[in-house]
N, CA, C and O atoms as a GROMACS GRO file, in nm:
protein
  328
    1MET      N    1  18.819   5.963   5.175
    1MET     CA    2  18.780   5.872   5.042
    1MET      C    3  18.641   5.836   5.100
    1MET      O    4  18.630   5.782   5.210
    2GLU      N    5  18.533   5.868   5.020
    2GLU     CA    6  18.364   5.846   5.076
    2GLU      C    7  18.360   5.749   5.033
    2GLU      O    8  18.394   5.719   4.919
    3VAL      N    9  18.304   5.653   5.146
    3VAL     CA   10  18.211   5.511   5.064
    3VAL      C   11  18.090   5.551   5.070
    3VAL      O   12  18.042   5.616   5.163
    4HIS      N   13  18.011   5.500   4.932
    4HIS     CA   14  17.868   5.519   4.930
    4HIS      C   15  17.821   5.349   4.977
    4HIS      O   16  17.897   5.258   5.010
    5VAL      N   17  17.703   5.348   4.970
    5VAL     CA   18  17.617   5.238   5.040
    5VAL      C   19  17.479   5.240   5.008
    5VAL      O   20  17.391   5.250   5.093
    6ASN      N   21  17.452   5.227   4.844
    6ASN     CA   22  17.303   5.252   4.805
    6ASN      C   23  17.274   5.357   4.797
    6ASN      O   24  17.152   5.361   4.786
    7GLY      N   25  17.331   5.487   4.795
    7GLY     CA   26  17.305   5.653   4.813
    7GLY      C   27  17.335   5.680   4.933
    7GLY      O   28  17.332   5.803   4.945
    8LEU      N   29  17.376   5.607   5.074
    8LEU     CA   30  17.405   5.624   5.206
    8LEU      C   31  17.576   5.627   5.206
    8LEU      O   32  17.657   5.537   5.182
    9ARG      N   33  17.596   5.788   5.248
    9ARG     CA   34  17.732   5.779   5.225
    9ARG      C   35  17.784   5.757   5.376
    9ARG      O   36  17.729   5.821   5.466
   10ASN      N   37  17.866   5.687   5.398
   10ASN     CA   38  17.932   5.584   5.509
   10ASN      C   39  18.006   5.711   5.638
   10ASN      O   40  18.117   5.759   5.612
   11GLY      N   41  17.950   5.745   5.741
   11GLY     CA   42  18.000   5.842   5.786
   11GLY      C   43  17.860   5.975   5.818
   11GLY      O   44  17.864   6.087   5.869
   12VAL      N   45  17.778   5.913   5.772
   12VAL     CA   46  17.661   6.021   5.724
   12VAL      C   47  17.570   6.025   5.856
   12VAL      O   48  17.511   5.926   5.899
   13PRO      N   49  17.564   6.173   5.926
   13PRO     CA   50  17.524   6.215   6.036
   13PRO      C   51  17.393   6.147   6.045
   13PRO      O   52  17.299   6.148   5.965
   14ALA      N   53  17.412   6.066   6.198
   14ALA     CA   54  17.350   5.976   6.221
   14ALA      C   55  17.171   6.063   6.273
   14ALA      O   56  17.067   5.998   6.267
   15ALA      N   57  17.173   6.173   6.307
   15ALA     CA   58  17.080   6.249   6.323
   15ALA      C   59  16.988   6.263   6.147
   15ALA      O   60  16.871   6.302   6.148
   16THR      N   61  17.045   6.235   6.031
   16THR     CA   62  16.925   6.268   5.948
   16THR      C   63  16.900   6.135   5.914
   16THR      O   64  16.816   6.125   5.824
   17LEU      N   65  16.931   6.063   5.944
   17LEU     CA   66  16.815   5.928   5.889
   17LEU      C   67  16.686   5.871   5.988
   17LEU      O   68  16.674   5.843   6.107
   18ASP      N   69  16.621   5.871   5.899
   18ASP     CA   70  16.484   5.902   5.965
   18ASP      C   71  16.427   5.703   5.980
   18ASP      O   72  16.343   5.630   5.927
   19VAL      N   73  16.569   5.687   6.117
   19VAL     CA   74  16.494   5.501   6.161
   19VAL      C   75  16.473   5.553   6.335
   19VAL      O   76  16.476   5.651   6.409
   20LYS      N   77  16.449   5.395   6.332
   20LYS     CA   78  16.421   5.392   6.467
   20LYS      C   79  16.565   5.308   6.525
   20LYS      O   80  16.573   5.190   6.492
   21TRP      N   81  16.672   5.362   6.605
   21TRP     CA   82  16.744   5.317   6.674
   21TRP      C   83  16.725   5.219   6.772
   21TRP      O   84  16.621   5.231   6.837
   22VAL      N   85  16.812   5.107   6.807
   22VAL     CA   86  16.786   5.011   6.868
   22VAL      C   87  16.897   4.987   6.950
   22VAL      O   88  17.004   5.010   6.894
   23LYS      N   89  16.903   4.943   7.081
   23LYS     CA   90  17.072   4.862   7.129
   23LYS      C   91  16.967   4.761   7.231
   23LYS      O   92  16.851   4.762   7.273
   24SER      N   93  17.119   4.658   7.238
   24SER     CA   94  17.096   4.514   7.350
   24SER      C   95  17.004   4.584   7.451
   24SER      O   96  16.968   4.701   7.467
   25ALA      N   97  16.977   4.459   7.517
   25ALA     CA   98  16.900   4.481   7.645
   25ALA      C   99  16.999   4.475   7.725
   25ALA      O  100  16.971   4.537   7.828
   26MET      N  101  17.129   4.419   7.729
   26MET     CA  102  17.238   4.432   7.800
   26MET      C  103  17.272   4.554   7.826
   26MET      O  104  17.321   4.577   7.937
   27SER      N  105  17.250   4.678   7.715
   27SER     CA  106  17.309   4.793   7.750
   27SER      C  107  17.319   4.811   7.935
   27SER      O  108  17.240   4.751   8.008
   28SER      N  109  17.400   4.877   7.975
   28SER     CA  110  17.368   4.951   8.163
   28SER      C  111  17.312   5.135   8.083
   28SER      O  112  17.300   5.188   7.972
   29GLY      N  113  17.301   5.157   8.179
   29GLY     CA  114  17.228   5.290   8.177
   29GLY      C  115  17.331   5.419   8.180
   29GLY      O  116  17.279   5.530   8.168
   30ALA      N  117  17.461   5.411   8.195
   30ALA     CA  118  17.555   5.471   8.137
   30ALA      C  119  17.554   5.557   8.038
   30ALA      O  120  17.574   5.678   8.052
   31GLY      N  121  17.523   5.485   7.907
   31GLY     CA  122  17.507   5.558   7.783
   31GLY      C  123  17.635   5.498   7.675
   31GLY      O  124  17.649   5.540   7.560
   32GLN      N  125  17.710   5.409   7.728
   32GLN     CA  126  17.792   5.360   7.667
   32GLN      C  127  17.782   5.237   7.531
   32GLN      O  128  17.868   5.149   7.520
   33CYS      N  129  17.694   5.249   7.460
   33CYS     CA  130  17.625   5.156   7.369
   33CYS      C  131  17.637   5.165   7.244
   33CYS      O  132  17.629   5.285   7.217
   34VAL      N  133  17.650   5.108   7.155
   34VAL     CA  134  17.592   5.092   7.010
   34VAL      C  135  17.522   5.062   6.966
   34VAL      O  136  17.502   4.941   6.969
   35GLU      N  137  17.416   5.159   6.881
   35GLU     CA  138  17.291   5.178   6.846
   35GLU      C  139  17.291   5.148   6.712
   35GLU      O  140  17.365   5.207   6.632
   36LEU      N  141  17.204   5.050   6.678
   36LEU     CA  142  17.155   4.947   6.517
   36LEU      C  143  17.031   5.026   6.477
   36LEU      O  144  16.949   5.075   6.555
   37ALA      N  145  17.028   5.031   6.335
   37ALA     CA  146  16.876   5.054   6.295
   37ALA      C  147  16.851   4.984   6.159
   37ALA      O  148  16.942   4.952   6.083
   38PRO      N  149  16.775   4.973   6.146
   38PRO     CA  150  16.740   4.916   6.016
   38PRO      C  151  16.730   5.016   5.901
   38PRO      O  152  16.673   5.125   5.913
   39LEU      N  153  16.794   4.968   5.777
   39LEU     CA  154  16.794   5.051   5.662
   39LEU      C  155  16.713   4.994   5.534
   39LEU      O  156  16.730   4.873   5.515
   40PRO      N  157  16.647   5.044   5.465
   40PRO     CA  158  16.602   4.932   5.311
   40PRO      C  159  16.710   4.877   5.274
   40PRO      O  160  16.824   4.924   5.284
   41GLU      N  161  16.662   4.727   5.211
   41GLU     CA  162  16.722   4.685   5.150
   41GLU      C  163  16.790   4.598   5.244
   41GLU      O  164  16.866   4.522   5.183
   42GLY      N  165  16.791   4.583   5.361
   42GLY     CA  166  16.878   4.455   5.474
   42GLY      C  167  16.991   4.583   5.480
   42GLY      O  168  17.087   4.525   5.530
   43ARG      N  169  17.026   4.696   5.462
   43ARG     CA  170  17.108   4.696   5.516
   43ARG      C  171  17.119   4.812   5.662
   43ARG      O  172  17.016   4.865   5.704
   44VAL      N  173  17.221   4.831   5.711
   44VAL     CA  174  17.197   4.809   5.906
   44VAL      C  175  17.289   4.946   5.914
   44VAL      O  176  17.397   4.953   5.856
   45ALA      N  177  17.240   5.044   5.987
   45ALA     CA  178  17.366   5.176   6.056
   45ALA      C  179  17.362   5.138   6.195
   45ALA      O  180  17.287   5.104   6.287
   46PHE      N  181  17.509   5.166   6.152
   46PHE     CA  182  17.594   5.153   6.372
   46PHE      C  183  17.591   5.317   6.390
   46PHE      O  184  17.592   5.402   6.301
   47ARG      N  185  17.586   5.334   6.518
   47ARG     CA  186  17.618   5.449   6.548
   47ARG      C  187  17.632   5.471   6.696
   47ARG      O  188  17.532   5.441   6.759
   48ASN      N  189  17.739   5.519   6.768
   48ASN     CA  190  17.785   5.558   6.930
   48ASN      C  191  17.670   5.625   6.965
   48ASN      O  192  17.631   5.728   6.910
   49SER      N  193  17.607   5.560   7.069
   49SER     CA  194  17.481   5.616   7.182
   49SER      C  195  17.541   5.717   7.242
   49SER      O  196  17.454   5.781   7.301
   50THR      N  197  17.678   5.780   7.262
   50THR     CA  198  17.708   5.888   7.335
   50THR      C  199  17.726   6.008   7.249
   50THR      O  200  17.756   6.122   7.286
   51ASP      N  201  17.697   5.958   7.101
   51ASP     CA  202  17.698   6.076   7.013
   51ASP      C  203  17.589   6.063   6.905
   51ASP      O  204  17.609   6.041   6.785
   52PRO      N  205  17.469   6.080   6.966
   52PRO     CA  206  17.384   6.057   6.846
   52PRO      C  207  17.351   6.135   6.733
   52PRO      O  208  17.274   6.108   6.641
   53GLU      N  209  17.425   6.246   6.753
   53GLU     CA  210  17.469   6.351   6.616
   53GLU      C  211  17.509   6.330   6.533
   53GLU      O  212  17.481   6.382   6.425
   54GLY      N  213  17.599   6.235   6.556
   54GLY     CA  214  17.784   6.192   6.502
   54GLY      C  215  17.741   6.097   6.367
   54GLY      O  216  17.634   6.074   6.311
   55PRO      N  217  17.827   6.070   6.353
   55PRO     CA  218  17.802   5.927   6.232
   55PRO      C  219  17.806   5.807   6.224
   55PRO      O  220  17.854   5.711   6.286
   56ALA      N  221  17.731   5.834   6.110
   56ALA     CA  222  17.668   5.640   6.138
   56ALA      C  223  17.726   5.586   6.045
   56ALA      O  224  17.737   5.643   5.937
   57LEU      N  225  17.802   5.404   6.079
   57LEU     CA  226  17.826   5.346   5.983
   57LEU      C  227  17.762   5.294   5.915
   57LEU      O  228  17.706   5.206   5.981
   58VAL      N  229  17.717   5.290   5.768
   58VAL     CA  230  17.617   5.181   5.708
   58VAL      C  231  17.696   5.055   5.617
   58VAL      O  232  17.772   5.063   5.520
   59PHE      N  233  17.641   4.936   5.695
   59PHE     CA  234  17.658   4.833   5.597
   59PHE      C  235  17.558   4.710   5.550
   59PHE      O  236  17.474   4.652   5.619
   60GLU      N  237  17.590   4.689   5.425
   60GLU     CA  238  17.526   4.609   5.354
   60GLU      C  239  17.484   4.476   5.422
   60GLU      O  240  17.552   4.412   5.502
   61ALA      N  241  17.352   4.441   5.371
   61ALA     CA  242  17.306   4.313   5.456
   61ALA      C  243  17.409   4.234   5.476
   61ALA      O  244  17.447   4.227   5.593
   62GLY      N  245  17.478   4.157   5.380
   62GLY     CA  246  17.589   4.012   5.354
   62GLY      C  247  17.662   4.043   5.467
   62GLY      O  248  17.675   3.967   5.563
   63GLU      N  249  17.746   4.238   5.450
   63GLU     CA  250  17.850   4.250   5.571
   63GLU      C  251  17.826   4.250   5.705
   63GLU      O  252  17.910   4.254   5.795
   64PHE      N  253  17.675   4.245   5.717
   64PHE     CA  254  17.614   4.266   5.915
   64PHE      C  255  17.611   4.126   5.901
   64PHE      O  256  17.679   4.065   5.984
   65ASP      N  257  17.537   4.047   5.801
   65ASP     CA  258  17.564   3.932   5.812
   65ASP      C  259  17.687   3.782   5.892
   65ASP      O  260  17.684   3.676   5.955
   66ALA      N  261  17.800   3.905   5.811
   66ALA     CA  262  17.908   3.843   5.846
   66ALA      C  263  17.927   3.863   5.970
   66ALA      O  264  17.947   3.774   6.052
   67PHE      N  265  17.922   3.990   5.994
   67PHE     CA  266  17.979   4.065   6.139
   67PHE      C  267  17.901   3.988   6.186
   67PHE      O  268  17.929   3.875   6.147
   68LEU      N  269  17.790   3.990   6.269
   68LEU     CA  270  17.672   3.839   6.318
   68LEU      C  271  17.753   3.686   6.344
   68LEU      O  272  17.786   3.641   6.453
   69ASP      N  273  17.770   3.637   6.239
   69ASP     CA  274  17.837   3.521   6.238
   69ASP      C  275  17.968   3.543   6.315
   69ASP      O  276  17.971   3.466   6.411
   70GLY      N  277  18.046   3.599   6.309
   70GLY     CA  278  18.150   3.614   6.388
   70GLY      C  279  18.145   3.628   6.547
   70GLY      O  280  18.220   3.574   6.629
   71VAL      N  281  18.034   3.716   6.571
   71VAL     CA  282  17.996   3.768   6.690
   71VAL      C  283  17.966   3.574   6.742
   71VAL      O  284  18.022   3.509   6.830
   72LYS      N  285  17.882   3.544   6.664
   72LYS     CA  286  17.835   3.426   6.757
   72LYS      C  287  17.916   3.363   6.729
   72LYS      O  288  17.908   3.267   6.805
   73ARG      N  289  18.019   3.344   6.650
   73ARG     CA  290  18.155   3.219   6.672
   73ARG      C  291  18.310   3.259   6.774
   73ARG      O  292  18.421   3.206   6.784
   74ASN      N  293  18.242   3.382   6.839
   74ASN     CA  294  18.340   3.468   6.930
   74ASN      C  295  18.444   3.497   6.863
   74ASN      O  296  18.545   3.443   6.908
   75GLU      N  297  18.461   3.562   6.772
   75GLU     CA  298  18.573   3.619   6.696
   75GLU      C  299  18.598   3.704   6.732
   75GLU      O  300  18.716   3.734   6.711
   76PHE      N  301  18.534   3.783   6.792
   76PHE     CA  302  18.596   3.928   6.828
   76PHE      C  303  18.577   3.916   7.024
   76PHE      O  304  18.527   4.009   7.088
   77ASP      N  305  18.629   3.781   7.094
   77ASP     CA  306  18.630   3.818   7.252
   77ASP      C  307  18.703   3.874   7.233
   77ASP      O  308  18.679   3.988   7.272
   78HIS      N  309  18.866   3.855   7.156
   78HIS     CA  310  18.958   3.907   7.224
   78HIS      C  311  18.980   4.094   7.255
   78HIS      O  312  19.074   4.154   7.307
   79LEU      N  313  18.852   4.143   7.198
   79LEU     CA  314  18.833   4.258   7.204
   79LEU      C  315  18.778   4.332   7.291
   79LEU      O  316  18.775   4.454   7.303
   80CYS      N  317  18.719   4.218   7.372
   80CYS     CA  318  18.633   4.254   7.534
   80CYS      C  319  18.718   4.326   7.590
   80CYS      O  320  18.830   4.340   7.541
   81ALA      N  321  18.675   4.397   7.720
   81ALA     CA  322  18.774   4.401   7.834
   81ALA      C  323  18.636   4.386   7.940
   81ALA      O  324  18.560   4.469   7.989
   82PHE      N  325  18.649   4.211   7.948
   82PHE     CA  326  18.613   4.155   8.039
   82PHE      C  327  18.691   4.102   8.157
   82PHE      O  328  18.633   4.042   8.248
   0.00000   0.00000   0.00000
C-alpha cells in the first residue's frame, strides 16, 4: 500500500529529493546513521545513510513533532543497544 504525504510517496527514492541531508554530530564515521532533510510545509524526510539511493520515509510536521517529543521523554530508550 502506497502512502502519500502531500504528493510525496513514502518510500520515494531519497536521491530524487532535492534536499540537504543532515545527520547528528554524534554520528560515527562508520556510516551507520539516519539522515534527515527538511521538506516544504514542515515535513521531514528520513533515510539510511548506508543506502543514500534507497527509500526515504516522509513525515508530516505533527508526526515529526510527536516523534521528537517521544525521544525527549526517553520513550524509545529501550530500543537502543547501549
